[in-house]
DSSP file (Angstrom, degrees, kcal/mol; ACC not computed):
  #  RESIDUE AA STRUCTURE BP1 BP2  ACC     N-H-->O    O-->H-N    N-H-->O    O-->H-N    TCO  KAPPA ALPHA  PHI   PSI    X-CA   Y-CA   Z-CA
    1    1 A M              0   0    0      0, 0.0     2,-0.3     0, 0.0     0, 0.0   0.000 360.0 360.0 360.0 116.1  111.0   16.3   75.9
    2    2 A V        -     0   0    0      2,-0.0     2,-0.0     3,-0.0     0, 0.0  -0.957 360.0-100.0-140.6 159.9  112.5   18.8   73.5
    3    3 A C     >  -     0   0    0     -2,-0.3     4,-2.6     1,-0.1     5,-0.2  -0.248  42.7-100.2 -73.9 169.8  112.7   22.5   73.3
    4    4 A K  H  > S+     0   0    0      1,-0.2     4,-2.4     2,-0.2     5,-0.2   0.891 123.0  51.0 -59.2 -42.5  110.4   24.6   71.2
    5    5 A T  H  > S+     0   0    0      2,-0.2     4,-1.9     1,-0.2    -1,-0.2   0.928 111.2  47.3 -63.4 -45.9  113.0   25.0   68.4
    6    6 A C  H  > S+     0   0    0      1,-0.2     4,-2.2     2,-0.2    -2,-0.2   0.931 111.5  51.7 -60.0 -45.7  113.7   21.2   68.3
    7    7 A H  H  X S+     0   0    0     -4,-2.6     4,-2.4     1,-0.2     5,-0.2   0.925 109.3  49.1 -59.2 -46.2  110.1   20.4   68.2
    8    8 A E  H  X S+     0   0    0     -4,-2.4     4,-2.2     1,-0.2    -1,-0.2   0.869 112.1  49.1 -62.1 -36.2  109.5   22.8   65.3
    9    9 A Q  H  < S+     0   0    0     -4,-1.9    -1,-0.2     2,-0.2    -2,-0.2   0.808 109.8  51.1 -75.6 -28.9  112.4   21.3   63.4
   10   10 A I  H  < S+     0   0    0     -4,-2.2    -2,-0.2    -5,-0.2    -1,-0.2   0.911 114.5  43.7 -69.7 -42.6  111.1   17.8   64.0
   11   11 A I  H  < S+     0   0    0     -4,-2.4    -2,-0.2     1,-0.3    -1,-0.2   0.871 127.7  30.0 -69.6 -37.8  107.7   18.7   62.7
   12   12 A K    ><  +     0   0    0     -4,-2.2     3,-2.4    -5,-0.2    -1,-0.3  -0.712  67.4 175.7-124.8  79.1  109.1   20.7   59.7
   13   13 A P  G >  S+     0   0    0      0, 0.0     3,-1.7     0, 0.0    -1,-0.1   0.725  76.2  70.1 -60.1 -21.7  112.4   19.0   58.7
   14   14 A D  G 3  S+     0   0    0      1,-0.3    -5,-0.1     3,-0.0    -2,-0.0   0.684  96.3  54.5 -68.4 -14.9  112.7   21.4   55.8
   15   15 A K  G <  S+     0   0    0     -3,-2.4    -1,-0.3    -6,-0.2    -5,-0.1   0.164  82.8 149.0 -98.2  15.9  113.3   24.1   58.3
   16   16 A M    <   -     0   0    0     -3,-1.7     2,-0.6    -7,-0.2     3,-0.1  -0.238  31.9-167.3 -60.2 132.4  116.2   22.2   59.9
   17   17 A N    >>  -     0   0    0      1,-0.1     3,-1.6     2,-0.0     4,-0.6  -0.907   3.1-166.4-117.8  97.7  119.0   24.2   61.5
   18   18 A V  G >4 S+     0   0    0     -2,-0.6     3,-0.9     1,-0.3     4,-0.3   0.780  82.8  66.3 -60.2 -28.1  121.8   21.6   62.1
   19   19 A N  G >4 S+     0   0    0      1,-0.3     3,-1.1     2,-0.2    -1,-0.3   0.829  94.6  58.8 -62.6 -30.6  123.7   24.1   64.4
   20   20 A H  G X4 S+     0   0    0     -3,-1.6     3,-0.7     1,-0.2    -1,-0.3   0.791 100.7  57.0 -67.7 -26.1  120.9   23.9   66.9
   21   21 A W  G X< S+     0   0    0     -3,-0.9     3,-2.1    -4,-0.6     4,-0.3   0.429  73.2  98.1 -88.9   0.1  121.3   20.1   67.2
   22   22 A Y  G X   +     0   0    0     -3,-1.1     3,-1.8    -4,-0.3     4,-0.5   0.732  67.2  76.5 -62.2 -19.7  125.0   20.2   68.2
   23   23 A C  G X> S+     0   0    0     -3,-0.7     4,-1.7     1,-0.3     3,-0.8   0.768  81.9  69.7 -60.1 -22.8  123.9   19.8   71.8
   24   24 A L  H <> S+     0   0    0     -3,-2.1     4,-1.9     1,-0.2    -1,-0.3   0.746  81.2  73.7 -67.6 -22.6  123.3   16.2   71.0
   25   25 A N  H <4 S+     0   0    0     -3,-1.8    -1,-0.2    -4,-0.3    -2,-0.2   0.893 109.1  30.3 -58.4 -39.2  127.0   15.6   70.7
   26   26 A D  H X4 S+     0   0    0     -3,-0.8     3,-1.6    -4,-0.5    -1,-0.2   0.808 113.4  63.5 -87.2 -32.9  127.3   15.8   74.5
   27   27 A S  H >< S+     0   0    0     -4,-1.7     3,-1.9     1,-0.3    -2,-0.2   0.825  90.7  65.5 -63.2 -32.2  123.8   14.4   75.3
   28   28 A M  T 3< S+     0   0    0     -4,-1.9    -1,-0.3     1,-0.3    -2,-0.1   0.650  97.8  56.5 -69.4 -11.0  124.6   11.0   73.8
   29   29 A W  T <  S+     0   0    0     -3,-1.6    -1,-0.3    -5,-0.1    -2,-0.2   0.355  80.8 119.6 -97.8   5.2  127.2   10.4   76.5
   30   30 A T  S <  S-     0   0    0     -3,-1.9     6,-0.1     2,-0.1    -3,-0.0  -0.320  70.4-128.9 -66.8 151.3  124.7   11.0   79.4
   31   31 A P  S    S+     0   0    0      0, 0.0    -1,-0.1     0, 0.0    -3,-0.0   0.543  84.7  98.9 -76.9  -5.0  124.1    8.1   81.8
   32   32 A V    >>  -     0   0    0      1,-0.2     4,-2.1     2,-0.0     3,-0.6  -0.743  65.8-154.1 -86.7 110.6  120.4    8.5   81.3
   33   33 A P  H 3> S+     0   0    0      0, 0.0     4,-2.5     0, 0.0     5,-0.2   0.848  90.4  54.1 -55.3 -40.6  119.3    5.8   78.7
   34   34 A A  H 3> S+     0   0    0      1,-0.2     4,-2.0     2,-0.2     5,-0.2   0.885 109.7  47.6 -63.9 -38.0  116.3    7.7   77.4
   35   35 A V  H <> S+     0   0    0     -3,-0.6     4,-2.4     2,-0.2    -1,-0.2   0.907 111.4  50.8 -69.1 -41.7  118.3   10.8   76.7
   36   36 A R  H  X S+     0   0    0     -4,-2.1     4,-2.6     2,-0.2     5,-0.2   0.918 109.0  52.3 -59.9 -43.8  121.0    8.7   74.9
   37   37 A N  H  X S+     0   0    0     -4,-2.5     4,-2.1     1,-0.2    -2,-0.2   0.932 111.8  44.0 -60.2 -48.6  118.3    7.0   72.8
   38   38 A I  H  X S+     0   0    0     -4,-2.0     4,-1.8     1,-0.2    -1,-0.2   0.893 113.0  53.1 -65.0 -39.3  116.8   10.3   71.6
   39   39 A S  H  X S+     0   0    0     -4,-2.4     4,-1.1     1,-0.2    -2,-0.2   0.921 112.3  43.7 -61.9 -44.2  120.3   11.8   71.0
   40   40 A L  H  < S+     0   0    0     -4,-2.6    -1,-0.2     1,-0.2    -2,-0.2   0.845 118.6  42.1 -72.9 -33.9  121.3    8.9   68.8
   41   41 A T  H  < S+     0   0    0     -4,-2.1    -1,-0.2    -5,-0.2    -2,-0.2   0.676 117.5  46.3 -87.6 -16.8  118.1    8.6   66.8
   42   42 A S  H  < S+     0   0    0     -4,-1.8    -2,-0.2    -5,-0.2    -1,-0.2   0.586  75.5 116.6-101.1 -11.9  117.6   12.4   66.4
   43   43 A N     <  -     0   0    0     -4,-1.1   -21,-0.0    -5,-0.2   -25,-0.0  -0.430  53.6-154.6 -63.9 116.4  121.1   13.4   65.3
   44   44 A P              0   0    0      0, 0.0    -1,-0.2     0, 0.0   -26,-0.1   0.593 360.0 360.0 -71.8 -10.1  120.6   14.8   61.8
   45   45 A E              0   0    0    -27,-0.1    -2,-0.1     0, 0.0    -3,-0.0   0.466 360.0 360.0 -95.9 360.0  124.2   14.1   60.7
């Protein structure tokens, strides 16, 4: 589950806007394992 902007950037990484992905900084600390997994594997930095 990702927003439209995230999805477009996953499909077309050359259009990546790293500022949009800063939400992952907080998401990776969530108690929900699936969200943590996506946060850690999707973080472009």
